[in-house]
N, CA, C and O atoms as a CHARMM CRD file, in Angstrom:
* protein
*
  320
    1    1 THR  N    -83.33300 106.02700 103.59600 PROA 1      0.00000
    2    1 THR  CA   -81.61000 106.41300 103.61900 PROA 1      0.00000
    3    1 THR  C    -81.05600 106.44200 101.94400 PROA 1      0.00000
    4    1 THR  O    -81.15100 105.39700 101.30100 PROA 1      0.00000
    5    2 ALA  N    -80.74500 107.11300 101.59100 PROA 2      0.00000
    6    2 ALA  CA   -80.15400 107.05400 100.14300 PROA 2      0.00000
    7    2 ALA  C    -79.25100 107.40900  99.95300 PROA 2      0.00000
    8    2 ALA  O    -79.14500 108.38700 100.69200 PROA 2      0.00000
    9    3 PHE  N    -77.99700 107.25400  99.15900 PROA 3      0.00000
   10    3 PHE  CA   -76.74800 108.11700  98.67900 PROA 3      0.00000
   11    3 PHE  C    -76.97000 109.62300  97.65700 PROA 3      0.00000
   12    3 PHE  O    -77.53900 110.00900  96.63500 PROA 3      0.00000
   13    4 MET  N    -76.41700 109.91700  98.34300 PROA 4      0.00000
   14    4 MET  CA   -76.65900 111.26800  97.60000 PROA 4      0.00000
   15    4 MET  C    -74.80400 111.93900  97.56300 PROA 4      0.00000
   16    4 MET  O    -73.97100 112.08500  98.45800 PROA 4      0.00000
   17    5 GLY  N    -74.78500 112.13800  96.43500 PROA 5      0.00000
   18    5 GLY  CA   -72.81000 111.96400  96.93500 PROA 5      0.00000
   19    5 GLY  C    -72.56400 111.22700  96.87700 PROA 5      0.00000
   20    5 GLY  O    -73.06200 110.38900  96.12400 PROA 5      0.00000
   21    6 SER  N    -71.14400 110.95100  98.03000 PROA 6      0.00000
   22    6 SER  CA   -70.38200 110.32100  98.67900 PROA 6      0.00000
   23    6 SER  C    -71.23700 109.55700  99.64400 PROA 6      0.00000
   24    6 SER  O    -71.19200 108.37000  99.96800 PROA 6      0.00000
   25    7 GLU  N    -72.38300 110.96900 100.19100 PROA 7      0.00000
   26    7 GLU  CA   -73.34800 110.29400 101.75000 PROA 7      0.00000
   27    7 GLU  C    -74.53200 109.90000 101.66300 PROA 7      0.00000
   28    7 GLU  O    -75.53700 110.15500 101.00100 PROA 7      0.00000
   29    8 LEU  N    -73.95600 108.68200 103.11400 PROA 8      0.00000
   30    8 LEU  CA   -76.05200 108.12800 103.13000 PROA 8      0.00000
   31    8 LEU  C    -76.59800 108.96600 103.99600 PROA 8      0.00000
   32    8 LEU  O    -76.22300 109.59900 104.98300 PROA 8      0.00000
   33    9 VAL  N    -77.96700 108.76000 103.14900 PROA 9      0.00000
   34    9 VAL  CA   -79.02700 110.40900 104.45100 PROA 9      0.00000
   35    9 VAL  C    -80.13400 109.48400 104.18900 PROA 9      0.00000
   36    9 VAL  O    -80.42300 108.55900 103.42900 PROA 9      0.00000
   37   10 ALA  N    -80.70400 110.27100 105.33300 PROA 10     0.00000
   38   10 ALA  CA   -81.94800 109.71400 105.67900 PROA 10     0.00000
   39   10 ALA  C    -82.91700 109.64000 104.50000 PROA 10     0.00000
   40   10 ALA  O    -82.14800 109.79200 103.55100 PROA 10     0.00000
   41   11 THR  N    -83.98500 109.51700 104.05400 PROA 11     0.00000
   42   11 THR  CA   -85.04300 109.16900 103.60600 PROA 11     0.00000
   43   11 THR  C    -86.48700 108.67500 103.73300 PROA 11     0.00000
   44   11 THR  O    -86.80300 108.30400 104.86300 PROA 11     0.00000
   45   12 LYS  N    -86.96500 108.63900 103.24300 PROA 12     0.00000
   46   12 LYS  CA   -88.30400 107.30500 103.38800 PROA 12     0.00000
   47   12 LYS  C    -88.55000 106.64800 103.21000 PROA 12     0.00000
   48   12 LYS  O    -89.46700 105.96100 103.66000 PROA 12     0.00000
   49   13 GLY  N    -87.67000 106.47000 102.24900 PROA 13     0.00000
   50   13 GLY  CA   -87.55800 104.62700 102.22700 PROA 13     0.00000
   51   13 GLY  C    -87.23800 103.90300 102.65700 PROA 13     0.00000
   52   13 GLY  O    -87.55400 102.74100 102.40100 PROA 13     0.00000
   53   14 GLY  N    -86.39100 104.30000 103.58700 PROA 14     0.00000
   54   14 GLY  CA   -85.46400 103.31400 104.60300 PROA 14     0.00000
   55   14 GLY  C    -84.61700 102.77900 104.03200 PROA 14     0.00000
   56   14 GLY  O    -84.07900 103.41600 103.12600 PROA 14     0.00000
   57   15 ALA  N    -84.11600 101.29400 104.34500 PROA 15     0.00000
   58   15 ALA  CA   -83.29000 100.20900 104.16300 PROA 15     0.00000
   59   15 ALA  C    -83.29200  99.97500 102.49700 PROA 15     0.00000
   60   15 ALA  O    -82.49200 100.24000 101.60000 PROA 15     0.00000
   61   16 ARG  N    -84.97800  99.16200 102.57600 PROA 16     0.00000
   62   16 ARG  CA   -84.96800  98.30500 101.01400 PROA 16     0.00000
   63   16 ARG  C    -84.53400  99.62900 100.22400 PROA 16     0.00000
   64   16 ARG  O    -83.91600  99.16900  99.26300 PROA 16     0.00000
   65   17 GLU  N    -84.52100 101.14500 100.10000 PROA 17     0.00000
   66   17 GLU  CA   -84.68900 101.55500  99.24400 PROA 17     0.00000
   67   17 GLU  C    -83.09800 102.24800  99.02400 PROA 17     0.00000
   68   17 GLU  O    -82.84100 102.70700  97.91100 PROA 17     0.00000
   69   18 SER  N    -82.00400 102.30700 100.16400 PROA 18     0.00000
   70   18 SER  CA   -80.95400 102.34000 100.13400 PROA 18     0.00000
   71   18 SER  C    -79.97400 100.88200  99.84400 PROA 18     0.00000
   72   18 SER  O    -78.88100 101.10700  99.32400 PROA 18     0.00000
   73   19 PHE  N    -80.16400 100.06200 100.01600 PROA 19     0.00000
   74   19 PHE  CA   -79.88500  97.92500  99.38000 PROA 19     0.00000
   75   19 PHE  C    -80.02200  98.42600  97.83400 PROA 19     0.00000
   76   19 PHE  O    -78.97300  98.43000  97.19000 PROA 19     0.00000
   77   20 ASP  N    -81.13700  98.82100  97.22200 PROA 20     0.00000
   78   20 ASP  CA   -81.85400  99.22500  95.78900 PROA 20     0.00000
   79   20 ASP  C    -80.77600 100.00900  94.97200 PROA 20     0.00000
   80   20 ASP  O    -80.28100  99.65700  93.90200 PROA 20     0.00000
   81   21 GLU  N    -80.51200 101.12800  95.68200 PROA 21     0.00000
   82   21 GLU  CA   -79.95300 102.32800  95.61900 PROA 21     0.00000
   83   21 GLU  C    -77.83600 101.62400  94.95200 PROA 21     0.00000
   84   21 GLU  O    -77.25300 101.43900  93.88400 PROA 21     0.00000
   85   22 ALA  N    -77.53600 101.50800  96.39500 PROA 22     0.00000
   86   22 ALA  CA   -76.07700 100.80000  96.43800 PROA 22     0.00000
   87   22 ALA  C    -75.91200  99.47600  94.95800 PROA 22     0.00000
   88   22 ALA  O    -74.96000  99.43200  94.17900 PROA 22     0.00000
   89   23 CYS  N    -76.91300  98.71100  94.94800 PROA 23     0.00000
   90   23 CYS  CA   -76.95100  97.08400  94.24200 PROA 23     0.00000
   91   23 CYS  C    -76.87200  98.20500  92.52200 PROA 23     0.00000
   92   23 CYS  O    -76.20600  97.96400  91.51500 PROA 23     0.00000
   93   24 ALA  N    -77.83900  99.40800  92.79200 PROA 24     0.00000
   94   24 ALA  CA   -77.54200 100.32600  91.00400 PROA 24     0.00000
   95   24 ALA  C    -76.57400 100.57600  90.94500 PROA 24     0.00000
   96   24 ALA  O    -75.89400 100.38500  89.93600 PROA 24     0.00000
   97   25 ILE  N    -76.10000 101.16600  92.15500 PROA 25     0.00000
   98   25 ILE  CA   -74.54300 102.07400  92.09300 PROA 25     0.00000
   99   25 ILE  C    -73.39200 101.15700  91.63800 PROA 25     0.00000
  100   25 ILE  O    -72.63300 101.50700  90.73400 PROA 25     0.00000
  101   26 ILE  N    -73.27200  99.95200  92.29300 PROA 26     0.00000
  102   26 ILE  CA   -72.43000  99.14500  92.02600 PROA 26     0.00000
  103   26 ILE  C    -72.63100  98.36900  90.19900 PROA 26     0.00000
  104   26 ILE  O    -71.75100  98.47700  89.34500 PROA 26     0.00000
  105   27 GLY  N    -73.88200  97.68600  89.98800 PROA 27     0.00000
  106   27 GLY  CA   -74.36300  97.32600  88.78700 PROA 27     0.00000
  107   27 GLY  C    -74.79900  95.89300  89.44600 PROA 27     0.00000
  108   27 GLY  O    -74.98200  95.07500  88.54400 PROA 27     0.00000
  109   28 VAL  N    -74.97000  95.47200  90.44500 PROA 28     0.00000
  110   28 VAL  CA   -75.98800  93.96500  90.52100 PROA 28     0.00000
  111   28 VAL  C    -77.19600  94.31600  90.84400 PROA 28     0.00000
  112   28 VAL  O    -77.64000  95.19900  91.57700 PROA 28     0.00000
  113   29 GLU  N    -77.85800  93.19000  89.94700 PROA 29     0.00000
  114   29 GLU  CA   -79.24300  93.37600  91.03300 PROA 29     0.00000
  115   29 GLU  C    -79.10400  92.69600  92.42600 PROA 29     0.00000
  116   29 GLU  O    -78.28000  91.96200  92.97100 PROA 29     0.00000
  117   30 PRO  N    -80.05400  93.16300  92.68700 PROA 30     0.00000
  118   30 PRO  CA   -80.33300  92.92800  94.67100 PROA 30     0.00000
  119   30 PRO  C    -80.49200  91.26300  94.72400 PROA 30     0.00000
  120   30 PRO  O    -80.82200  90.81200  95.82100 PROA 30     0.00000
  121   31 GLU  N    -80.36700  90.69100  94.06800 PROA 31     0.00000
  122   31 GLU  CA   -80.40700  89.04900  94.55900 PROA 31     0.00000
  123   31 GLU  C    -78.94700  88.77000  93.91700 PROA 31     0.00000
  124   31 GLU  O    -78.39600  87.69700  93.66900 PROA 31     0.00000
  125   32 ALA  N    -78.59700  89.83700  93.77000 PROA 32     0.00000
  126   32 ALA  CA   -76.62600  88.94100  93.55700 PROA 32     0.00000
  127   32 ALA  C    -76.27200  88.77900  94.60900 PROA 32     0.00000
  128   32 ALA  O    -76.49500  89.37600  95.66300 PROA 32     0.00000
  129   33 SER  N    -75.35700  87.45500  94.20500 PROA 33     0.00000
  130   33 SER  CA   -74.68400  86.81900  95.48000 PROA 33     0.00000
  131   33 SER  C    -73.58600  87.81900  95.56400 PROA 33     0.00000
  132   33 SER  O    -73.09400  88.52100  94.68100 PROA 33     0.00000
  133   34 TRP  N    -73.22300  87.68600  97.27300 PROA 34     0.00000
  134   34 TRP  CA   -72.65600  88.30600  97.87100 PROA 34     0.00000
  135   34 TRP  C    -70.72700  88.49600  96.49700 PROA 34     0.00000
  136   34 TRP  O    -70.11200  89.52500  96.21500 PROA 34     0.00000
  137   35 ASP  N    -70.37000  86.64900  95.93900 PROA 35     0.00000
  138   35 ASP  CA   -69.35200  86.85200  95.20100 PROA 35     0.00000
  139   35 ASP  C    -69.76700  87.80800  93.75600 PROA 35     0.00000
  140   35 ASP  O    -68.92200  88.39100  93.07800 PROA 35     0.00000
  141   36 GLU  N    -70.79300  87.81000  93.56400 PROA 36     0.00000
  142   36 GLU  CA   -70.92900  88.79000  92.78300 PROA 36     0.00000
  143   36 GLU  C    -70.91200  90.44700  92.57700 PROA 36     0.00000
  144   36 GLU  O    -70.78700  91.20000  91.61200 PROA 36     0.00000
  145   37 ILE  N    -71.05700  90.55800  93.63900 PROA 37     0.00000
  146   37 ILE  CA   -70.98300  92.07600  94.04600 PROA 37     0.00000
  147   37 ILE  C    -69.61900  91.54700  94.34500 PROA 37     0.00000
  148   37 ILE  O    -70.10500  90.49200  94.75300 PROA 37     0.00000
  149   38 VAL  N    -68.42500  91.36800  94.48800 PROA 38     0.00000
  150   38 VAL  CA   -66.80100  91.71700  94.97700 PROA 38     0.00000
  151   38 VAL  C    -66.82400  91.57100  93.89600 PROA 38     0.00000
  152   38 VAL  O    -65.98800  92.41600  93.57500 PROA 38     0.00000
  153   39 SER  N    -67.35900  90.83600  92.38100 PROA 39     0.00000
  154   39 SER  CA   -66.43200  90.22900  91.25900 PROA 39     0.00000
  155   39 SER  C    -66.96400  91.93800  90.50400 PROA 39     0.00000
  156   39 SER  O    -66.08200  92.41700  89.79100 PROA 39     0.00000
  157   40 VAL  N    -67.77800  92.47800  90.58000 PROA 40     0.00000
  158   40 VAL  CA   -68.58400  93.88400  89.59300 PROA 40     0.00000
  159   40 VAL  C    -67.91700  95.12900  90.60000 PROA 40     0.00000
  160   40 VAL  O    -67.91200  96.21100  90.01300 PROA 40     0.00000
  161   41 TYR  N    -67.37100  95.17800  91.96100 PROA 41     0.00000
  162   41 TYR  CA   -67.47500  95.67600  92.44000 PROA 41     0.00000
  163   41 TYR  C    -65.90300  96.18400  92.03600 PROA 41     0.00000
  164   41 TYR  O    -65.46400  97.33000  91.94000 PROA 41     0.00000
  165   42 ARG  N    -65.22400  94.85400  91.83600 PROA 42     0.00000
  166   42 ARG  CA   -63.68500  95.18900  91.94400 PROA 42     0.00000
  167   42 ARG  C    -63.36000  95.50000  90.34600 PROA 42     0.00000
  168   42 ARG  O    -62.32600  96.06000  89.98100 PROA 42     0.00000
  169   43 VAL  N    -64.49800  95.00900  89.38100 PROA 43     0.00000
  170   43 VAL  CA   -63.68000  95.95400  88.34600 PROA 43     0.00000
  171   43 VAL  C    -64.17100  97.16900  87.66700 PROA 43     0.00000
  172   43 VAL  O    -63.64700  97.60800  86.64300 PROA 43     0.00000
  173   44 LYS  N    -65.63900  97.94000  88.52000 PROA 44     0.00000
  174   44 LYS  CA   -65.82500  99.44300  88.71600 PROA 44     0.00000
  175   44 LYS  C    -64.94100  99.87800  89.15300 PROA 44     0.00000
  176   44 LYS  O    -64.52500 100.98700  88.81700 PROA 44     0.00000
  177   45 ALA  N    -64.46300  99.24100  89.91100 PROA 45     0.00000
  178   45 ALA  CA   -63.20300 100.59200  91.29400 PROA 45     0.00000
  179   45 ALA  C    -62.20000 100.30100  90.35300 PROA 45     0.00000
  180   45 ALA  O    -61.95200 101.24700  89.60600 PROA 45     0.00000
  181   46 GLY  N    -61.44500  99.11200  90.13500 PROA 46     0.00000
  182   46 GLY  CA   -60.65100  99.48700  89.10500 PROA 46     0.00000
  183   46 GLY  C    -60.51100 101.10100  87.65200 PROA 46     0.00000
  184   46 GLY  O    -59.76800 102.01000  87.28300 PROA 46     0.00000
  185   47 PHE  N    -61.81000 100.46200  87.38300 PROA 47     0.00000
  186   47 PHE  CA   -61.96500 101.47500  86.18800 PROA 47     0.00000
  187   47 PHE  C    -61.97900 102.79400  86.46700 PROA 47     0.00000
  188   47 PHE  O    -61.48000 103.56800  85.65000 PROA 47     0.00000
  189   48 THR  N    -62.65100 103.35900  87.87000 PROA 48     0.00000
  190   48 THR  CA   -63.03400 104.99100  88.30500 PROA 48     0.00000
  191   48 THR  C    -61.93900 104.71700  89.54000 PROA 48     0.00000
  192   48 THR  O    -62.28900 105.23400  90.60100 PROA 48     0.00000
  193   49 HSD  N    -61.04900 104.20500  89.56700 PROA 49     0.00000
  194   49 HSD  CA   -60.08000 104.80100  90.67600 PROA 49     0.00000
  195   49 HSD  C    -59.32100 105.45800  90.39300 PROA 49     0.00000
  196   49 HSD  O    -58.54300 105.00900  89.55200 PROA 49     0.00000
  197   50 PRO  N    -59.00500 107.30900  91.04700 PROA 50     0.00000
  198   50 PRO  CA   -58.23000 108.35000  90.93100 PROA 50     0.00000
  199   50 PRO  C    -57.10100 107.62700  90.44000 PROA 50     0.00000
  200   50 PRO  O    -56.89600 107.71000  89.22900 PROA 50     0.00000
  201   51 ASP  N    -56.17300 106.79700  91.27200 PROA 51     0.00000
  202   51 ASP  CA   -54.29900 107.15200  90.57500 PROA 51     0.00000
  203   51 ASP  C    -54.49100 105.80400  89.22300 PROA 51     0.00000
  204   51 ASP  O    -53.52300 105.18100  88.78500 PROA 51     0.00000
  205   52 LYS  N    -55.68000 105.62600  88.83600 PROA 52     0.00000
  206   52 LYS  CA   -56.02400 105.04000  87.21500 PROA 52     0.00000
  207   52 LYS  C    -56.56300 105.72900  86.47200 PROA 52     0.00000
  208   52 LYS  O    -57.51900 105.20600  85.89900 PROA 52     0.00000
  209   53 GLY  N    -56.37400 106.58800  86.26200 PROA 53     0.00000
  210   53 GLY  CA   -57.66500 107.85800  85.55400 PROA 53     0.00000
  211   53 GLY  C    -58.96900 108.29900  86.08300 PROA 53     0.00000
  212   53 GLY  O    -59.37000 109.46300  86.06300 PROA 53     0.00000
  213   54 GLY  N    -59.42000 107.57300  86.42200 PROA 54     0.00000
  214   54 GLY  CA   -60.91700 107.39800  87.16100 PROA 54     0.00000
  215   54 GLY  C    -61.54900 108.97200  88.15500 PROA 54     0.00000
  216   54 GLY  O    -61.06900 110.00200  88.62900 PROA 54     0.00000
  217   55 ASP  N    -62.52900 108.47100  88.07200 PROA 55     0.00000
  218   55 ASP  CA   -62.88900 109.79700  88.23300 PROA 55     0.00000
  219   55 ASP  C    -63.15400 110.16200  89.90900 PROA 55     0.00000
  220   55 ASP  O    -64.22100 109.64600  90.24500 PROA 55     0.00000
  221   56 PRO  N    -62.50000 110.89500  91.05100 PROA 56     0.00000
  222   56 PRO  CA   -62.66200 110.98700  92.41600 PROA 56     0.00000
  223   56 PRO  C    -64.01700 110.20800  93.14600 PROA 56     0.00000
  224   56 PRO  O    -64.09900 109.18300  93.82300 PROA 56     0.00000
  225   57 GLU  N    -65.27400 111.44100  92.55400 PROA 57     0.00000
  226   57 GLU  CA   -66.09300 111.53400  92.63700 PROA 57     0.00000
  227   57 GLU  C    -66.64300 109.61000  92.86100 PROA 57     0.00000
  228   57 GLU  O    -66.75900 108.78500  93.76800 PROA 57     0.00000
  229   58 ARG  N    -66.83100 109.70800  91.40000 PROA 58     0.00000
  230   58 ARG  CA   -67.64200 108.26500  90.85400 PROA 58     0.00000
  231   58 ARG  C    -66.87600 107.44200  91.99900 PROA 58     0.00000
  232   58 ARG  O    -67.54000 106.90700  92.88700 PROA 58     0.00000
  233   59 PHE  N    -66.05700 107.38200  91.98700 PROA 59     0.00000
  234   59 PHE  CA   -64.85400 106.01100  92.68100 PROA 59     0.00000
  235   59 PHE  C    -65.24300 105.88300  94.40000 PROA 59     0.00000
  236   59 PHE  O    -65.18300 104.76600  94.91300 PROA 59     0.00000
  237   60 LYS  N    -65.60800 106.99500  95.17600 PROA 60     0.00000
  238   60 LYS  CA   -65.77700 107.26800  96.32300 PROA 60     0.00000
  239   60 LYS  C    -67.30000 106.76800  96.60000 PROA 60     0.00000
  240   60 LYS  O    -67.50500 105.89600  97.44400 PROA 60     0.00000
  241   61 ARG  N    -68.55900 107.46700  95.71700 PROA 61     0.00000
  242   61 ARG  CA   -69.50700 106.26100  95.47400 PROA 61     0.00000
  243   61 ARG  C    -69.93400 105.16000  95.49000 PROA 61     0.00000
  244   61 ARG  O    -70.59600 104.55400  96.33200 PROA 61     0.00000
  245   62 ILE  N    -69.46200 104.82700  94.31900 PROA 62     0.00000
  246   62 ILE  CA   -68.97200 102.72400  94.83200 PROA 62     0.00000
  247   62 ILE  C    -68.59600 102.67700  95.50800 PROA 62     0.00000
  248   62 ILE  O    -69.20300 101.93800  96.28300 PROA 62     0.00000
  249   63 GLN  N    -67.38100 103.23800  96.06400 PROA 63     0.00000
  250   63 GLN  CA   -67.33900 102.37900  97.38000 PROA 63     0.00000
  251   63 GLN  C    -67.86600 102.62900  98.64600 PROA 63     0.00000
  252   63 GLN  O    -67.74100 101.88000  99.61400 PROA 63     0.00000
  253   64 LYS  N    -68.46600 103.71300  98.62200 PROA 64     0.00000
  254   64 LYS  CA   -69.55700 103.89400  99.96700 PROA 64     0.00000
  255   64 LYS  C    -70.76800 102.59500  99.71000 PROA 64     0.00000
  256   64 LYS  O    -71.61100 102.10800 100.46300 PROA 64     0.00000
  257   65 ALA  N    -70.47100 102.38300  98.58800 PROA 65     0.00000
  258   65 ALA  CA   -72.06000 101.72400  97.89600 PROA 65     0.00000
  259   65 ALA  C    -71.21400 100.16400  98.60600 PROA 65     0.00000
  260   65 ALA  O    -71.46300  99.71600  99.72500 PROA 65     0.00000
  261   66 TYR  N    -70.33700  99.64100  97.74300 PROA 66     0.00000
  262   66 TYR  CA   -69.45000  98.79900  98.04900 PROA 66     0.00000
  263   66 TYR  C    -69.55200  98.44700  99.66300 PROA 66     0.00000
  264   66 TYR  O    -69.48800  97.25300  99.95500 PROA 66     0.00000
  265   67 GLU  N    -69.71600  99.47900 100.80600 PROA 67     0.00000
  266   67 GLU  CA   -69.04500  98.86700 101.75300 PROA 67     0.00000
  267   67 GLU  C    -70.93000  99.09300 102.81000 PROA 67     0.00000
  268   67 GLU  O    -70.87100  98.53200 103.90400 PROA 67     0.00000
  269   68 TYR  N    -72.46300  99.85400 102.49700 PROA 68     0.00000
  270   68 TYR  CA   -72.87100  99.47800 102.56700 PROA 68     0.00000
  271   68 TYR  C    -73.50500  97.92900 102.18900 PROA 68     0.00000
  272   68 TYR  O    -74.27300  97.39200 102.98700 PROA 68     0.00000
  273   69 LEU  N    -73.14400  97.29600 100.98200 PROA 69     0.00000
  274   69 LEU  CA   -73.83400  96.53700 100.94100 PROA 69     0.00000
  275   69 LEU  C    -73.16700  94.97500 101.54200 PROA 69     0.00000
  276   69 LEU  O    -73.68800  93.86100 101.59100 PROA 69     0.00000
  277   70 LYS  N    -71.48500  95.56900 102.05000 PROA 70     0.00000
  278   70 LYS  CA   -70.73200  94.65800 102.57900 PROA 70     0.00000
  279   70 LYS  C    -71.16300  94.48500 104.10400 PROA 70     0.00000
  280   70 LYS  O    -71.15100  93.36700 104.61900 PROA 70     0.00000
  281   71 LYS  N    -71.63500  95.90400 104.98400 PROA 71     0.00000
  282   71 LYS  CA   -72.59700  95.32500 106.05200 PROA 71     0.00000
  283   71 LYS  C    -73.56300  94.85700 105.67200 PROA 71     0.00000
  284   71 LYS  O    -73.86100  94.03300 106.53600 PROA 71     0.00000
  285   72 VAL  N    -74.71200  94.82200 104.46800 PROA 72     0.00000
  286   72 VAL  CA   -76.07800  93.69800 104.43600 PROA 72     0.00000
  287   72 VAL  C    -75.74800  92.68300 104.56400 PROA 72     0.00000
  288   72 VAL  O    -76.07600  91.95600 105.50100 PROA 72     0.00000
  289   73 LYS  N    -74.91100  92.34900 103.51700 PROA 73     0.00000
  290   73 LYS  CA   -74.98700  90.79700 102.54500 PROA 73     0.00000
  291   73 LYS  C    -73.81900  90.33100 102.31000 PROA 73     0.00000
  292   73 LYS  O    -73.64800  89.23900 101.76800 PROA 73     0.00000
  293   74 GLY  N    -72.52800  91.38400 102.83000 PROA 74     0.00000
  294   74 GLY  CA   -71.22600  90.44100 103.03300 PROA 74     0.00000
  295   74 GLY  C    -71.54100  89.20600 103.77500 PROA 74     0.00000
  296   74 GLY  O    -72.62700  88.74700 104.12800 PROA 74     0.00000
  297   75 PRO  N    -69.86200  88.61000 103.98900 PROA 75     0.00000
  298   75 PRO  CA   -69.64600  87.39300 104.39100 PROA 75     0.00000
  299   75 PRO  C    -69.09500  87.89200 106.13300 PROA 75     0.00000
  300   75 PRO  O    -68.37300  88.83300 106.46300 PROA 75     0.00000
  301   76 LYS  N    -69.80600  86.78700 107.02700 PROA 76     0.00000
  302   76 LYS  CA   -69.89500  87.23700 108.97300 PROA 76     0.00000
  303   76 LYS  C    -69.05600  87.06900 109.58600 PROA 76     0.00000
  304   76 LYS  O    -68.95800  87.22200 110.80300 PROA 76     0.00000
  305   77 GLY  N    -67.68100  86.44100 108.23600 PROA 77     0.00000
  306   77 GLY  CA   -66.34100  86.45700 108.93900 PROA 77     0.00000
  307   77 GLY  C    -65.68900  87.14100 108.89500 PROA 77     0.00000
  308   77 GLY  O    -64.59500  86.82800 109.36700 PROA 77     0.00000
  309   78 GLY  N    -65.81700  88.45000 108.36600 PROA 78     0.00000
  310   78 GLY  CA   -65.12800  89.94600 107.68100 PROA 78     0.00000
  311   78 GLY  C    -63.97500  90.07300 106.62200 PROA 78     0.00000
  312   78 GLY  O    -63.12900  90.96500 106.56300 PROA 78     0.00000
  313   79 LYS  N    -64.12200  89.00700 105.81300 PROA 79     0.00000
  314   79 LYS  CA   -63.29300  88.59400 104.81700 PROA 79     0.00000
  315   79 LYS  C    -64.33400  89.92000 103.85100 PROA 79     0.00000
  316   79 LYS  O    -65.46500  90.40200 103.79600 PROA 79     0.00000
  317   80 GLN  N    -63.08300  89.99900 103.27900 PROA 80     0.00000
  318   80 GLN  CA   -63.37200  91.48200 101.92500 PROA 80     0.00000
  319   80 GLN  C    -63.20900  92.17900 101.85500 PROA 80     0.00000
  320   80 GLN  O    -63.56200  92.79800 100.85100 PROA 80     0.00000
């Protein structure tokens, strides 16, 4: 799977490619801790949020990547 625009689509690379791409979209290394991911996401989301003059498509892409990383690497208790 991979991100195309704001959608997650199937590709031959599978889950590893999606994880790496989601990390790249957020701007973190694949080895980043969950706390690092959240911190960088919040900064990027703040800059790209449409209510703050950011690009709606870029914001959606960052949001989708974050949601994907949250499922894969996020806390198990459902926080954040």
